[in-house]
N, C-alpha and C positions, 0 to 999 in steps of 0.2 A: 804195489806202487800206489802212492797217494795221488790225489788229483793234481796237485801242483807239479809233482815229478812227471806225471803223464803229459801235462801241457808242455813241460820243458823238453820231453822226449819227442813230442810231435813237432815242436819248433826245430829241434835238431834234425829230424827227418827231412823237413822242408829245406833246411840249409844244405843238407847233403845232396838232395835231389838237384837243387839249384847249382851247386858246385859241379856235379857231374854233367848237367846240361850245358854249362859253360864250356867244359872240356870237350864235349861232343861237338858243340858248335865250332869251336876253334879248330878241331881236327877236320871237320867237313870243309870249312872254308879254305884250309891249307891243302886239302887233298883233292878237291873237286872244283870244276869251273862253275861259274854262276848259272850257266845254261843247264848243266847237269843237275844242279841242286833244284832249279826251278821246275825242270821236267821230271826229275826223279829217275832219269835214265842215264847211266854212266857207260863210258866206253870200256869194253872188256868185261867178261863174266865175273872174274874175281872182284874187280872194282865195283861192279853192280851188286854183288853179294854183300860186300862191306857197307855199301851205301844203304841197302835195304835194311840190314841189321842195325845200323846206326839210327836210322829214322824210326824204326820200331822201338828201339831202346829209349829214344828221346820221348816218344809218345807215351810209353809206359811210365817213365819218370814224371811226366807232366800229370798223368792221372794220379800217381801216388802223392805228389805234392799237393794237388788240388784236394784230394781226400783228406790228407793230413791237416790242411788249412781249415777245411770245413769242420772236422772233428775238434780241432783246437779251439775254434771260435765258439762252438757249442759248449765245450768244457769250461772255457774262460767265463762265458756268460753264467753258467751254473755256479762256478766258484764265486763270482762277484755277488750273485744273489745270496749265496750262503753266508758270505762275509757280512753283507749288509744286514741280513737277519740277525747275526750275532751282535753287530753294533747296535741295532735297534733294541734288542733284548737287554743288553748291558745299559744302554742309555735310559731305558724305561725304569730299570732298577735304580739308577743314580738319581733320576728325577723324583722317584717316589721317596727316596731317602732325603733328598733336599726338601721336598714338600713337608715331610715330617719335621725336619729341622726348623723350617720357617714357622710351622704351626706352634712349635714349642718355644722358640726363641725370638721370633720376629713376627708376632701376630698382626702387626700393622700391615703386613704384606700377604696375609693369609686369605683375605677375602678376594672375591672376583675382581673388584675394583683395585685392590692393592696389588694383585698379581699383574693386572694389565699395566698398572703404573710402573711396576718393577721391570716388566719385560720391555716396555718402551724405553725406559731409562737405560737398561742393559744394552739394548741395540745401539742407542746413541753413544754410550760409553765405548763400546767396541769399535764403532765407526770412527770415533775420535781418536782412540788410542792405537788402532791398528792401521788406519788409513784404507781399510778394505771397503768395497761397495756392499750394499745390502745383499746382493745375490751371492757374493762369495762368503759373506758371514753366514748366510743361511746354509750354503753348501757345506761349509766346514762344521757348523753346528750339527747337521744331520750325520756327518761323518764321525762325530764323537769328540771334536775339539771343544774345549771349555766345558765338557759335559760331566766330568767326574764330580762327586760330592764336594771334594776339597776345592776344585776350581770354581764351582758355583757359589760356594760360601765366600771365597775371595771376591768374586764379582759382586755378590750381594753387599759386602762391606764397602767396596769402592763405590757402588751405585748409591748406597745409603748415604755415604759421605757427600756425593754430588747433590743428591736431593736435599739433604740438610742444608748445604750451602745455598742452594737455590731458594729454599724456604726462608732462610735468614735474610737473603737479599730482598725477597718480596716483602718480608715483614718490615725491614728497615725503610723500604720505599713507601710504605703505606702509613706509617705512624711517625709522628714527630718525636723529637728527643724528649725523654722523660727524665727530669732531674732526680738525683738520689733522694729517697724519702728522708725527711727531717724528723727528729724525735717528736712524738706526739701528733705527727701528721698521718692521716689515713693512707694506707697503701693498698691498692686494689689487689684482689686475690690473683695470684699467678705472676705478679710483677717481679718478684725475686727470681722466679724461674726464667722469665724473659731475659733478665740481666745475665743469667748464668749460661744461656745458650751459646753466646759467642765464645766464652771460655771453654766450654765443652767442645765446640767446633775446633778450636785451636788444639786442644789436647788430642782429639781424634786424628787431626791432620798430621800431628807430630808423633803419633804412636809408632813404636818400632817393631810391633808384631801384630799378627792377626788377633791374638788373644786380647791385647790392649785395645785394639780397635773395637772389638766386640764389647769390652767393658765400657768404653766411653760412649759407644753407640747406644747401649742400653740406658745409660744415664741421660743421654741426650733425648732419647725418646720420652723418658719420664718428664724431663724438663719441658719439653714441647707440649706434653699433655697438661702439665700444670699451668702452662701459659695459655691454654685454650687453643693451641695450634693444631691439635689432632682430635 
């Protein structure tokens, strides 16, 4: 019998004991007066023998139920720890795979500063899109939610999009409008890239798949580098 089945059996034993205890209590209340039950002394030898046997049986059932409850609690705690260890092991493997993906495909988030920025933005994104408080987000994250490589990649795409939009808003608020370059007029290095950022932002926002988002995200990163924003 595996541990889960053992816990279920212990729970069934507790329920059986509780059911029989209720039956004994109902029989005692219908067969004996309150004074007999309080004193433990019944009128007549046969009634006394039945009362003594019923009380002893009830005491035995209570001991069985208490023992089953104690063992079940210990087994449940052990099973919970085992499951948590499995989740932690799986999560660590998913995190390692995601870290490798970031190193190879999104190096702007690979440094310590980049990781901190991404993690902060991811928490803000989850808070905004799920409506959950930080404590619940942390609890679910530790339980394995949003932790698979695929889910983390989707989160990274969404968070990158949010960060890119924020950078664009910041850029637009800090610089005045630059008219299109005229023929023969000097154009500063990176100006074309700055003008293409908004277009790439729109394409990334309207992408119909993760693959398309990744494509435009890569181009957007390069455009931002050319514009001196990274």
